[in-house]
Short mmCIF file of the C-alpha atoms (twelve columns), coordinates in Angstrom:
data_MODEL
# 
_entry.id   MODEL 
# 
loop_
_atom_site.group_PDB 
_atom_site.id 
_atom_site.type_symbol 
_atom_site.label_atom_id 
_atom_site.label_alt_id 
_atom_site.label_comp_id 
_atom_site.label_asym_id 
_atom_site.label_seq_id 
_atom_site.Cartn_x 
_atom_site.Cartn_y 
_atom_site.Cartn_z 
_atom_site.pdbx_PDB_model_num 
ATOM 1   C CA . MET A 1   116.183 152.738 104.346 1 
ATOM 2   C CA . LYS A 2   118.172 155.011 106.600 1 
ATOM 3   C CA . LYS A 3   115.814 154.877 109.290 1 
ATOM 4   C CA . SER A 4   115.722 151.321 109.358 1 
ATOM 5   C CA . ILE A 5   119.885 151.032 109.594 1 
ATOM 6   C CA . GLN A 6   119.393 153.888 112.117 1 
ATOM 7   C CA . ILE A 7   117.006 151.818 114.233 1 
ATOM 8   C CA . ILE A 8   119.303 148.540 114.316 1 
ATOM 9   C CA . LEU A 9   122.578 150.338 114.467 1 
ATOM 10  C CA . GLU A 10  120.543 151.945 117.869 1 
ATOM 11  C CA . ILE A 11  119.883 147.874 118.995 1 
ATOM 12  C CA . VAL A 12  123.145 147.016 117.877 1 
ATOM 13  C CA . LYS A 13  124.760 149.551 120.419 1 
ATOM 14  C CA . LYS A 14  121.947 148.440 123.043 1 
ATOM 15  C CA . GLU A 15  123.177 144.867 122.843 1 
ATOM 16  C CA . PHE A 16  126.434 145.901 123.412 1 
ATOM 17  C CA . TYR A 17  125.978 148.218 126.122 1 
ATOM 18  C CA . GLN A 18  123.782 145.040 127.702 1 
ATOM 19  C CA . ILE A 19  126.828 142.552 127.436 1 
ATOM 20  C CA . ARG A 20  129.159 144.916 128.912 1 
ATOM 21  C CA . GLN A 21  127.295 145.382 131.866 1 
ATOM 22  C CA . ASP A 22  126.438 141.974 132.461 1 
ATOM 23  C CA . ARG A 23  129.862 140.586 133.859 1 
ATOM 24  C CA . ARG A 24  128.464 137.225 133.162 1 
ATOM 25  C CA . MET A 25  128.065 137.810 129.330 1 
ATOM 26  C CA . MET A 26  131.425 139.518 129.163 1 
ATOM 27  C CA . ILE A 27  132.899 136.268 130.931 1 
ATOM 28  C CA . THR A 28  130.736 134.274 128.755 1 
ATOM 29  C CA . SER A 29  131.925 135.868 125.714 1 
ATOM 30  C CA . PHE A 30  135.544 136.201 126.251 1 
ATOM 31  C CA . VAL A 31  137.139 134.428 128.844 1 
ATOM 32  C CA . ALA A 32  135.084 131.401 128.658 1 
ATOM 33  C CA . PRO A 33  136.256 130.021 125.092 1 
ATOM 34  C CA . VAL A 34  140.079 130.814 125.824 1 
ATOM 35  C CA . MET A 35  139.540 128.733 128.860 1 
ATOM 36  C CA . GLN A 36  137.350 126.021 126.725 1 
ATOM 37  C CA . VAL A 37  140.407 125.967 124.578 1 
ATOM 38  C CA . PHE A 38  143.105 125.456 126.856 1 
ATOM 39  C CA . LEU A 39  141.078 122.679 128.882 1 
ATOM 40  C CA . LEU A 40  139.739 120.960 126.239 1 
ATOM 41  C CA . GLY A 41  142.956 121.475 124.035 1 
ATOM 42  C CA . TYR A 42  145.308 119.314 127.010 1 
ATOM 43  C CA . ALA A 43  142.343 117.068 127.782 1 
ATOM 44  C CA . ALA A 44  141.130 115.698 123.674 1 
ATOM 45  C CA . THR A 45  144.067 114.188 123.001 1 
ATOM 46  C CA . THR A 46  144.650 110.475 122.076 1 
ATOM 47  C CA . ASP A 47  147.906 110.429 122.724 1 
ATOM 48  C CA . ILE A 48  148.863 108.118 125.500 1 
ATOM 49  C CA . ARG A 49  152.913 108.608 127.246 1 
ATOM 50  C CA . HIS A 50  154.655 106.779 130.433 1 
ATOM 51  C CA . GLY A 51  152.646 103.742 129.756 1 
ATOM 52  C CA . THR A 52  153.509 101.538 133.242 1 
ATOM 53  C CA . MET A 53  155.583 98.403  132.054 1 
ATOM 54  C CA . VAL A 54  156.509 95.417  134.003 1 
ATOM 55  C CA . VAL A 55  159.105 93.202  132.522 1 
ATOM 56  C CA . CYS A 56  160.288 89.602  132.733 1 
ATOM 57  C CA . ASP A 57  163.802 89.196  131.112 1 
ATOM 58  C CA . MET A 58  164.663 85.322  131.487 1 
ATOM 59  C CA . ASP A 59  167.046 85.635  128.713 1 
ATOM 60  C CA . ARG A 60  169.244 88.350  130.848 1 
ATOM 61  C CA . THR A 61  172.083 89.142  128.137 1 
ATOM 62  C CA . ALA A 62  172.994 91.980  126.386 1 
ATOM 63  C CA . THR A 63  170.861 91.662  123.654 1 
ATOM 64  C CA . SER A 64  167.883 91.265  125.906 1 
ATOM 65  C CA . ARG A 65  169.013 94.406  127.604 1 
ATOM 66  C CA . GLU A 66  169.459 96.176  124.571 1 
ATOM 67  C CA . PHE A 67  165.318 95.246  123.382 1 
ATOM 68  C CA . ILE A 68  164.561 96.391  126.583 1 
ATOM 69  C CA . GLU A 69  165.675 99.563  126.521 1 
ATOM 70  C CA . GLN A 70  163.899 100.479 122.755 1 
ATOM 71  C CA . PHE A 71  160.901 100.594 124.987 1 
ATOM 72  C CA . THR A 72  162.694 102.291 128.242 1 
ATOM 73  C CA . ASN A 73  164.132 105.172 125.835 1 
ATOM 74  C CA . SER A 74  160.857 106.137 123.939 1 
ATOM 75  C CA . GLU A 75  158.616 108.759 126.009 1 
ATOM 76  C CA . TYR A 76  156.218 106.043 125.658 1 
ATOM 77  C CA . PHE A 77  157.064 103.318 128.316 1 
ATOM 78  C CA . ASP A 78  158.211 103.312 131.487 1 
ATOM 79  C CA . LEU A 79  159.619 100.225 133.356 1 
ATOM 80  C CA . LYS A 80  158.227 100.492 137.155 1 
ATOM 81  C CA . TYR A 81  158.997 96.733  137.641 1 
ATOM 82  C CA . GLN A 82  161.049 94.012  136.731 1 
ATOM 83  C CA . VAL A 83  160.207 90.148  138.073 1 
ATOM 84  C CA . LYS A 84  161.628 87.018  137.562 1 
ATOM 85  C CA . GLY A 85  158.817 84.954  136.382 1 
ATOM 86  C CA . PRO A 86  156.573 85.339  133.478 1 
ATOM 87  C CA . ASN A 87  153.583 84.089  136.314 1 
ATOM 88  C CA . ASP A 88  154.591 86.959  138.559 1 
ATOM 89  C CA . VAL A 89  153.726 89.569  135.907 1 
ATOM 90  C CA . ASN A 90  149.598 88.991  136.138 1 
ATOM 91  C CA . GLU A 91  149.103 90.868  139.884 1 
ATOM 92  C CA . TYR A 92  150.630 93.589  138.275 1 
ATOM 93  C CA . ILE A 93  148.203 93.304  135.430 1 
ATOM 94  C CA . GLU A 94  145.287 92.193  137.495 1 
ATOM 95  C CA . LYS A 95  146.073 95.360  140.109 1 
ATOM 96  C CA . SER A 96  146.420 97.861  137.544 1 
ATOM 97  C CA . LYS A 97  150.177 98.216  138.233 1 
ATOM 98  C CA . ALA A 98  151.259 98.169  134.881 1 
ATOM 99  C CA . ALA A 99  149.375 98.304  131.579 1 
ATOM 100 C CA . VAL A 100 151.892 96.492  129.768 1 
ATOM 101 C CA . ALA A 101 153.795 93.404  130.613 1 
ATOM 102 C CA . LEU A 102 156.646 92.497  128.562 1 
ATOM 103 C CA . ILE A 103 157.917 88.870  128.681 1 
ATOM 104 C CA . ILE A 104 161.211 88.181  127.145 1 
ATOM 105 C CA . PRO A 105 162.071 83.815  127.091 1 
ATOM 106 C CA . VAL A 106 165.542 82.034  127.436 1 
ATOM 107 C CA . ASN A 107 167.760 82.160  123.795 1 
ATOM 108 C CA . PHE A 108 165.774 85.138  122.900 1 
ATOM 109 C CA . GLY A 109 169.675 86.596  122.477 1 
ATOM 110 C CA . ASN A 110 171.203 83.496  120.754 1 
ATOM 111 C CA . ASP A 111 168.002 83.508  118.338 1 
ATOM 112 C CA . ILE A 112 168.926 86.886  117.383 1 
ATOM 113 C CA . ALA A 113 172.950 85.936  116.868 1 
ATOM 114 C CA . ALA A 114 171.868 82.798  114.769 1 
ATOM 115 C CA . ARG A 115 169.495 84.756  112.392 1 
ATOM 116 C CA . ARG A 116 166.568 82.644  114.003 1 
ATOM 117 C CA . THR A 117 163.556 84.175  114.609 1 
ATOM 118 C CA . ALA A 118 163.086 85.474  118.026 1 
ATOM 119 C CA . GLN A 119 159.450 85.483  119.902 1 
ATOM 120 C CA . VAL A 120 158.816 87.800  122.899 1 
ATOM 121 C CA . GLN A 121 154.973 88.131  124.697 1 
ATOM 122 C CA . MET A 122 152.974 91.291  125.617 1 
ATOM 123 C CA . ILE A 123 150.245 91.403  127.515 1 
ATOM 124 C CA . MET A 124 148.146 94.432  128.126 1 
ATOM 125 C CA . ASP A 125 145.754 95.675  129.900 1 
ATOM 126 C CA . GLY A 126 142.450 95.474  127.598 1 
ATOM 127 C CA . SER A 127 140.311 97.232  130.278 1 
ATOM 128 C CA . ASP A 128 140.507 100.465 128.737 1 
ATOM 129 C CA . GLY A 129 140.601 99.329  124.751 1 
ATOM 130 C CA . ASN A 130 141.542 102.339 123.529 1 
ATOM 131 C CA . MET A 131 144.856 102.791 125.426 1 
ATOM 132 C CA . ALA A 132 145.588 98.929  125.044 1 
ATOM 133 C CA . ASN A 133 145.175 99.787  121.198 1 
ATOM 134 C CA . ILE A 134 147.377 102.708 121.172 1 
ATOM 135 C CA . LEU A 135 150.089 100.963 123.755 1 
ATOM 136 C CA . LEU A 136 150.006 98.193  121.266 1 
ATOM 137 C CA . GLY A 137 150.999 100.865 117.900 1 
ATOM 138 C CA . TYR A 138 153.087 101.911 120.330 1 
ATOM 139 C CA . ALA A 139 154.995 98.432  120.513 1 
ATOM 140 C CA . ASN A 140 154.808 97.366  117.241 1 
ATOM 141 C CA . GLN A 141 156.471 100.251 116.121 1 
ATOM 142 C CA . ILE A 142 159.326 99.767  118.522 1 
ATOM 143 C CA . VAL A 143 159.984 95.894  117.489 1 
ATOM 144 C CA . GLY A 144 159.205 96.639  113.943 1 
ATOM 145 C CA . GLN A 145 161.980 99.405  114.361 1 
ATOM 146 C CA . TYR A 146 163.889 96.984  115.788 1 
ATOM 147 C CA . ALA A 147 164.070 94.128  113.734 1 
ATOM 148 C CA . ARG A 148 165.040 96.693  110.965 1 
ATOM 149 C CA . THR A 149 167.999 97.451  112.505 1 
ATOM 150 C CA . VAL A 150 169.120 93.829  113.451 1 
ATOM 151 C CA . VAL A 151 168.564 93.636  109.538 1 
ATOM 152 C CA . ILE A 152 170.413 96.788  108.351 1 
ATOM 153 C CA . GLU A 153 173.292 95.169  111.095 1 
ATOM 154 C CA . ASN A 154 173.549 91.838  110.020 1 
ATOM 155 C CA . SER A 155 173.994 93.143  106.003 1 
ATOM 156 C CA . LEU A 156 176.742 95.691  107.221 1 
ATOM 157 C CA . MET A 157 178.257 92.588  108.764 1 
ATOM 158 C CA . LYS A 158 178.161 90.563  105.413 1 
ATOM 159 C CA . ARG A 159 175.742 88.088  106.827 1 
ATOM 160 C CA . PRO A 160 172.126 89.198  104.853 1 
ATOM 161 C CA . PRO A 161 169.751 87.058  106.303 1 
ATOM 162 C CA . PRO A 162 168.054 84.492  104.256 1 
ATOM 163 C CA . GLY A 163 165.553 84.548  101.964 1 
ATOM 164 C CA . GLY A 164 164.493 88.452  100.570 1 
ATOM 165 C CA . ARG A 165 162.636 90.691  102.682 1 
ATOM 166 C CA . VAL A 166 160.263 93.409  102.282 1 
ATOM 167 C CA . LEU A 167 161.272 96.622  104.553 1 
ATOM 168 C CA . PRO A 168 158.602 99.011  104.521 1 
ATOM 169 C CA . GLU A 169 159.777 103.165 104.754 1 
ATOM 170 C CA . PRO A 170 156.211 104.703 105.753 1 
ATOM 171 C CA . ARG A 171 155.464 107.972 104.654 1 
ATOM 172 C CA . VAL A 172 152.945 109.911 106.866 1 
ATOM 173 C CA . TRP A 173 151.626 113.377 105.147 1 
ATOM 174 C CA . PHE A 174 150.164 116.433 107.220 1 
ATOM 175 C CA . ASN A 175 150.706 115.277 110.103 1 
ATOM 176 C CA . PRO A 176 154.447 113.018 110.087 1 
ATOM 177 C CA . ASP A 177 154.519 113.016 114.047 1 
ATOM 178 C CA . LEU A 178 151.086 111.408 114.662 1 
ATOM 179 C CA . THR A 179 150.134 114.241 117.191 1 
ATOM 180 C CA . SER A 180 146.488 113.903 118.166 1 
ATOM 181 C CA . THR A 181 147.073 117.757 119.059 1 
ATOM 182 C CA . ASP A 182 147.009 118.803 115.822 1 
ATOM 183 C CA . TYR A 183 143.887 116.893 114.754 1 
ATOM 184 C CA . MET A 184 142.208 117.648 118.128 1 
ATOM 185 C CA . VAL A 185 142.749 121.324 118.730 1 
ATOM 186 C CA . PRO A 186 141.469 122.506 115.392 1 
ATOM 187 C CA . GLY A 187 138.247 120.801 116.608 1 
ATOM 188 C CA . VAL A 188 137.966 122.100 119.717 1 
ATOM 189 C CA . VAL A 189 138.058 125.482 117.875 1 
ATOM 190 C CA . ALA A 190 135.023 124.579 116.074 1 
ATOM 191 C CA . PHE A 191 133.235 123.174 119.076 1 
ATOM 192 C CA . VAL A 192 134.023 126.071 121.175 1 
ATOM 193 C CA . LEU A 193 132.974 128.499 118.371 1 
ATOM 194 C CA . MET A 194 129.722 126.929 118.027 1 
ATOM 195 C CA . ILE A 195 128.872 126.386 121.955 1 
ATOM 196 C CA . ILE A 196 129.598 130.428 122.234 1 
ATOM 197 C CA . THR A 197 127.855 132.101 119.571 1 
ATOM 198 C CA . MET A 198 124.893 129.137 119.921 1 
ATOM 199 C CA . THR A 199 124.579 130.236 123.766 1 
ATOM 200 C CA . MET A 200 125.521 134.250 123.641 1 
ATOM 201 C CA . THR A 201 122.236 134.237 121.111 1 
ATOM 202 C CA . SER A 202 120.044 132.072 122.475 1 
ATOM 203 C CA . LEU A 203 120.575 133.642 126.434 1 
ATOM 204 C CA . GLY A 204 120.711 136.904 125.210 1 
ATOM 205 C CA . ILE A 205 116.983 137.027 123.321 1 
ATOM 206 C CA . VAL A 206 115.750 134.930 126.666 1 
ATOM 207 C CA . ARG A 207 116.816 137.394 129.003 1 
ATOM 208 C CA . GLU A 208 114.915 140.043 127.050 1 
ATOM 209 C CA . LYS A 209 111.803 138.421 128.015 1 
ATOM 210 C CA . GLU A 210 112.863 137.534 131.866 1 
ATOM 211 C CA . VAL A 211 113.489 140.954 132.548 1 
ATOM 212 C CA . GLY A 212 110.163 142.400 130.248 1 
ATOM 213 C CA . THR A 213 112.487 144.374 127.745 1 
ATOM 214 C CA . LEU A 214 111.273 142.387 124.813 1 
ATOM 215 C CA . GLU A 215 107.541 143.238 125.186 1 
ATOM 216 C CA . GLN A 216 108.669 146.979 125.880 1 
ATOM 217 C CA . LEU A 217 109.931 147.034 122.262 1 
ATOM 218 C CA . LEU A 218 107.175 145.083 120.346 1 
ATOM 219 C CA . VAL A 219 105.235 148.239 121.292 1 
ATOM 220 C CA . THR A 220 107.532 150.811 119.708 1 
ATOM 221 C CA . PRO A 221 107.336 151.057 116.109 1 
ATOM 222 C CA . ILE A 222 110.577 148.798 115.553 1 
ATOM 223 C CA . LYS A 223 109.665 146.229 112.470 1 
ATOM 224 C CA . PRO A 224 110.478 142.484 113.560 1 
ATOM 225 C CA . TYR A 225 113.479 141.923 110.715 1 
ATOM 226 C CA . GLU A 226 115.157 145.792 112.116 1 
ATOM 227 C CA . LEU A 227 114.571 143.870 116.110 1 
ATOM 228 C CA . ILE A 228 116.356 140.874 114.569 1 
ATOM 229 C CA . ILE A 229 118.901 142.091 112.479 1 
ATOM 230 C CA . GLY A 230 120.018 144.566 115.492 1 
ATOM 231 C CA . LYS A 231 120.257 141.482 118.128 1 
ATOM 232 C CA . LEU A 232 121.893 138.811 115.916 1 
ATOM 233 C CA . ILE A 233 124.895 141.294 114.487 1 
ATOM 234 C CA . PRO A 234 126.599 141.702 118.016 1 
ATOM 235 C CA . PHE A 235 127.111 138.225 118.150 1 
ATOM 236 C CA . VAL A 236 128.140 137.784 114.738 1 
ATOM 237 C CA . ILE A 237 131.170 140.044 116.057 1 
ATOM 238 C CA . ILE A 238 131.791 139.147 118.945 1 
ATOM 239 C CA . GLY A 239 131.685 135.264 117.070 1 
ATOM 240 C CA . PHE A 240 134.226 136.202 114.564 1 
ATOM 241 C CA . ILE A 241 136.513 138.035 117.200 1 
ATOM 242 C CA . ASP A 242 136.220 134.883 118.965 1 
ATOM 243 C CA . VAL A 243 137.134 132.823 116.143 1 
ATOM 244 C CA . MET A 244 140.591 134.876 116.018 1 
ATOM 245 C CA . VAL A 245 140.877 134.436 119.980 1 
ATOM 246 C CA . VAL A 246 141.241 130.630 119.996 1 
ATOM 247 C CA . LEU A 247 143.292 130.380 116.774 1 
ATOM 248 C CA . GLY A 248 145.296 132.888 118.334 1 
ATOM 249 C CA . VAL A 249 145.545 129.922 121.195 1 
ATOM 250 C CA . ALA A 250 145.251 127.364 118.946 1 
ATOM 251 C CA . HIS A 251 148.615 128.023 116.672 1 
ATOM 252 C CA . TYR A 252 150.603 129.947 119.023 1 
ATOM 253 C CA . TRP A 253 150.310 127.966 122.482 1 
ATOM 254 C CA . PHE A 254 149.403 124.318 120.886 1 
ATOM 255 C CA . GLU A 255 151.359 125.417 118.228 1 
ATOM 256 C CA . VAL A 256 149.185 123.658 115.668 1 
ATOM 257 C CA . PRO A 257 150.190 124.770 111.864 1 
ATOM 258 C CA . LEU A 258 148.286 127.086 109.964 1 
ATOM 259 C CA . ARG A 259 148.938 125.752 106.453 1 
ATOM 260 C CA . GLY A 260 145.574 127.278 104.925 1 
ATOM 261 C CA . HIS A 261 144.724 130.784 104.326 1 
ATOM 262 C CA . LEU A 262 142.960 132.641 107.381 1 
ATOM 263 C CA . LEU A 263 140.698 134.660 104.749 1 
ATOM 264 C CA . THR A 264 138.893 131.344 103.796 1 
ATOM 265 C CA . LEU A 265 138.967 130.464 107.558 1 
ATOM 266 C CA . TRP A 266 137.004 133.321 107.792 1 
ATOM 267 C CA . PHE A 267 134.472 133.310 105.262 1 
ATOM 268 C CA . LEU A 268 133.552 130.153 106.204 1 
ATOM 269 C CA . SER A 269 133.456 130.528 110.089 1 
ATOM 270 C CA . GLY A 270 130.602 132.692 108.921 1 
ATOM 271 C CA . LEU A 271 128.614 130.207 107.194 1 
ATOM 272 C CA . PHE A 272 128.929 127.994 110.222 1 
ATOM 273 C CA . ILE A 273 128.323 131.050 112.130 1 
ATOM 274 C CA . LEU A 274 125.096 131.535 110.031 1 
ATOM 275 C CA . THR A 275 124.012 128.473 111.429 1 
ATOM 276 C CA . THR A 276 124.767 128.571 115.041 1 
ATOM 277 C CA . LEU A 277 123.022 131.559 115.341 1 
ATOM 278 C CA . GLY A 278 120.229 130.809 113.698 1 
ATOM 279 C CA . LEU A 279 119.991 127.537 116.068 1 
ATOM 280 C CA . GLY A 280 120.498 130.127 118.842 1 
ATOM 281 C CA . LEU A 281 117.273 131.982 118.048 1 
ATOM 282 C CA . PHE A 282 115.358 128.655 117.293 1 
ATOM 283 C CA . ILE A 283 116.097 128.025 121.172 1 
ATOM 284 C CA . SER A 284 115.402 131.311 122.305 1 
ATOM 285 C CA . THR A 285 111.676 130.779 120.676 1 
ATOM 286 C CA . ILE A 286 111.067 127.391 122.643 1 
ATOM 287 C CA . ALA A 287 112.787 128.669 126.141 1 
ATOM 288 C CA . LYS A 288 111.088 130.704 128.732 1 
ATOM 289 C CA . THR A 289 113.880 131.097 131.432 1 
ATOM 290 C CA . GLN A 290 117.705 130.942 130.424 1 
ATOM 291 C CA . GLN A 291 118.084 127.574 132.223 1 
ATOM 292 C CA . GLN A 292 115.396 125.872 129.788 1 
ATOM 293 C CA . ALA A 293 117.763 127.891 127.123 1 
ATOM 294 C CA . MET A 294 121.050 126.081 128.297 1 
ATOM 295 C CA . LEU A 295 119.256 122.251 128.621 1 
ATOM 296 C CA . ILE A 296 117.654 122.587 125.458 1 
ATOM 297 C CA . ALA A 297 120.956 123.806 123.777 1 
ATOM 298 C CA . GLN A 298 122.756 120.911 125.866 1 
ATOM 299 C CA . PHE A 299 120.997 117.494 125.526 1 
ATOM 300 C CA . PHE A 300 119.295 118.612 122.031 1 
ATOM 301 C CA . PHE A 301 121.929 120.212 120.191 1 
ATOM 302 C CA . PHE A 302 125.652 120.145 121.610 1 
ATOM 303 C CA . MET A 303 125.658 116.265 123.041 1 
ATOM 304 C CA . PRO A 304 124.257 114.979 119.611 1 
ATOM 305 C CA . PHE A 305 126.598 117.370 117.939 1 
ATOM 306 C CA . ILE A 306 129.863 115.976 119.302 1 
ATOM 307 C CA . TYR A 307 128.620 112.241 118.732 1 
ATOM 308 C CA . LEU A 308 127.619 112.619 115.446 1 
ATOM 309 C CA . SER A 309 129.879 115.309 114.030 1 
ATOM 310 C CA . GLY A 310 133.070 113.032 114.015 1 
ATOM 311 C CA . PHE A 311 134.916 115.279 117.178 1 
ATOM 312 C CA . THR A 312 135.338 112.498 119.134 1 
ATOM 313 C CA . PHE A 313 134.284 109.057 117.445 1 
ATOM 314 C CA . PRO A 314 134.542 108.445 113.748 1 
ATOM 315 C CA . ILE A 315 131.842 108.840 111.072 1 
ATOM 316 C CA . SER A 316 132.995 105.633 109.508 1 
ATOM 317 C CA . ASN A 317 132.700 103.711 112.478 1 
ATOM 318 C CA . MET A 318 128.827 104.256 112.501 1 
ATOM 319 C CA . PRO A 319 126.086 101.900 111.310 1 
ATOM 320 C CA . LYS A 320 124.984 103.259 108.181 1 
ATOM 321 C CA . ILE A 321 121.727 104.638 109.335 1 
ATOM 322 C CA . ILE A 322 123.533 106.864 111.518 1 
ATOM 323 C CA . GLN A 323 126.293 107.896 109.403 1 
ATOM 324 C CA . PHE A 324 123.358 108.960 106.856 1 
ATOM 325 C CA . ILE A 325 122.022 111.301 109.735 1 
ATOM 326 C CA . THR A 326 125.540 112.949 110.547 1 
ATOM 327 C CA . TYR A 327 124.925 114.527 107.233 1 
ATOM 328 C CA . LEU A 328 122.348 116.861 109.298 1 
ATOM 329 C CA . ILE A 329 125.068 118.458 111.602 1 
ATOM 330 C CA . PRO A 330 126.669 121.069 110.770 1 
ATOM 331 C CA . LEU A 331 129.216 120.900 113.419 1 
ATOM 332 C CA . ARG A 332 130.675 117.906 110.986 1 
ATOM 333 C CA . TYR A 333 131.181 119.930 107.498 1 
ATOM 334 C CA . PHE A 334 133.436 122.543 110.012 1 
ATOM 335 C CA . LEU A 335 135.366 120.379 111.350 1 
ATOM 336 C CA . GLU A 336 136.126 119.128 107.916 1 
ATOM 337 C CA . ILE A 337 136.777 122.823 106.823 1 
ATOM 338 C CA . VAL A 338 138.794 123.782 110.238 1 
ATOM 339 C CA . ARG A 339 141.088 120.384 110.417 1 
ATOM 340 C CA . GLY A 340 141.443 120.943 106.216 1 
ATOM 341 C CA . LEU A 341 142.606 123.931 106.901 1 
ATOM 342 C CA . PHE A 342 145.312 123.333 109.489 1 
ATOM 343 C CA . LEU A 343 146.256 120.114 108.901 1 
ATOM 344 C CA . LYS A 344 146.263 119.823 104.857 1 
ATOM 345 C CA . GLY A 345 146.152 123.590 104.093 1 
ATOM 346 C CA . SER A 346 143.017 123.161 101.711 1 
ATOM 347 C CA . GLY A 347 141.176 125.902 99.905  1 
ATOM 348 C CA . LEU A 348 137.536 126.509 98.436  1 
ATOM 349 C CA . ALA A 349 138.849 124.106 95.584  1 
ATOM 350 C CA . GLU A 350 138.711 121.406 98.299  1 
ATOM 351 C CA . LEU A 351 136.105 122.255 100.483 1 
ATOM 352 C CA . TRP A 352 133.507 124.010 98.567  1 
ATOM 353 C CA . PRO A 353 130.990 120.899 99.040  1 
ATOM 354 C CA . GLN A 354 131.149 121.661 102.414 1 
ATOM 355 C CA . ALA A 355 131.141 125.556 102.146 1 
ATOM 356 C CA . VAL A 356 127.644 124.500 100.180 1 
ATOM 357 C CA . ALA A 357 126.806 122.134 102.305 1 
ATOM 358 C CA . LEU A 358 127.388 124.635 105.532 1 
ATOM 359 C CA . PHE A 359 125.287 127.790 103.572 1 
ATOM 360 C CA . VAL A 360 122.275 125.603 102.427 1 
ATOM 361 C CA . ILE A 361 121.656 123.895 106.088 1 
ATOM 362 C CA . GLY A 362 122.622 127.913 107.192 1 
ATOM 363 C CA . VAL A 363 119.944 129.248 105.295 1 
ATOM 364 C CA . SER A 364 117.427 126.726 106.131 1 
ATOM 365 C CA . VAL A 365 117.953 127.079 109.997 1 
ATOM 366 C CA . LEU A 366 118.077 131.050 110.207 1 
ATOM 367 C CA . THR A 367 115.205 131.133 107.613 1 
ATOM 368 C CA . LEU A 368 112.997 128.881 110.394 1 
ATOM 369 C CA . SER A 369 114.143 130.443 113.266 1 
ATOM 370 C CA . VAL A 370 112.868 134.009 111.989 1 
ATOM 371 C CA . TRP A 371 110.221 132.868 110.981 1 
ATOM 372 C CA . ARG A 372 109.198 131.602 114.202 1 
ATOM 373 C CA . PHE A 373 110.247 134.180 116.208 1 
ATOM 374 C CA . LYS A 374 108.066 136.480 114.036 1 
ATOM 375 C CA . SER A 375 105.275 134.299 114.326 1 
ATOM 376 C CA . ARG A 376 106.173 134.243 118.409 1 
ATOM 377 C CA . LEU A 377 106.609 138.256 118.501 1 
ATOM 378 C CA . GLY A 378 102.926 138.474 116.314 1 
# 
């Protein structure tokens, strides 16, 4: 047993030495995660700011100008163009000069003053459906807030509106400002961790095949399990270092609150790393070159995981058969874990189903990969 531990430690030292000597591996291990978190942290957001707006104000009263200011005073809309007639807005929408057109009819101010229903028209450029839906949601919020302000002003003037009114007061938990960065960045952390650990493991072992050192190890008295453990331990350590690095960037740079316990995140990250290392080991048994390993990882693991894990698209919107397939994606469970810890402060009491699923998938994948790796060695 003592001899096996010494052999494993020597293999670990050899792996770290090779990583230190390989500049590309060093960059992949420690620089790439930070760059990916920064790039994806800024790019992977659904928040829309400064939507270009064209306005047709046919009322031209103080009330209509006040209503327009509700839009321009927000960070969601920028008033770039003003036209005289409703038909004039068509050119700006058709040529994508403006994403939103606001048309205020005549007598808008009189209707507000007389406590009548006042209507306005909004035209959205729906070529980008996601952006149009988001901007429409912002516009509805602004109009709703303006309507509540009018009701309150009428009440203070002792001119209550006719009939009863229901004024909702929404409360948003866990992400009060509805900032998509707080939701997406934890997902980026999980995604980057998956890419680094899986890529490092597969490339590290395949590189041994290319240079011929793996065959040299096979003729030594080293046992297969000693070789496997010795090769995986360095990537486990690097994985945990990357966890701390990307978490630091997420928390201190992007200011995403970490409401859960750090030790819980470490423990559950270990379960996820167990899975990604197993997948990386499995890829190394298929690929003969590092280029093949990268292509296999990208097309058969990274892309399906991105699309089916809930990272980019809500799982609830997928067809039932696809939703069933997502239960086989380990990234799905880790995304729920990371977002629950960051945003909700969840603990093991709430996250144990995801933890159990990760453990089962991780043990299964790693066992299959080790068996295949040993058979390839034989």
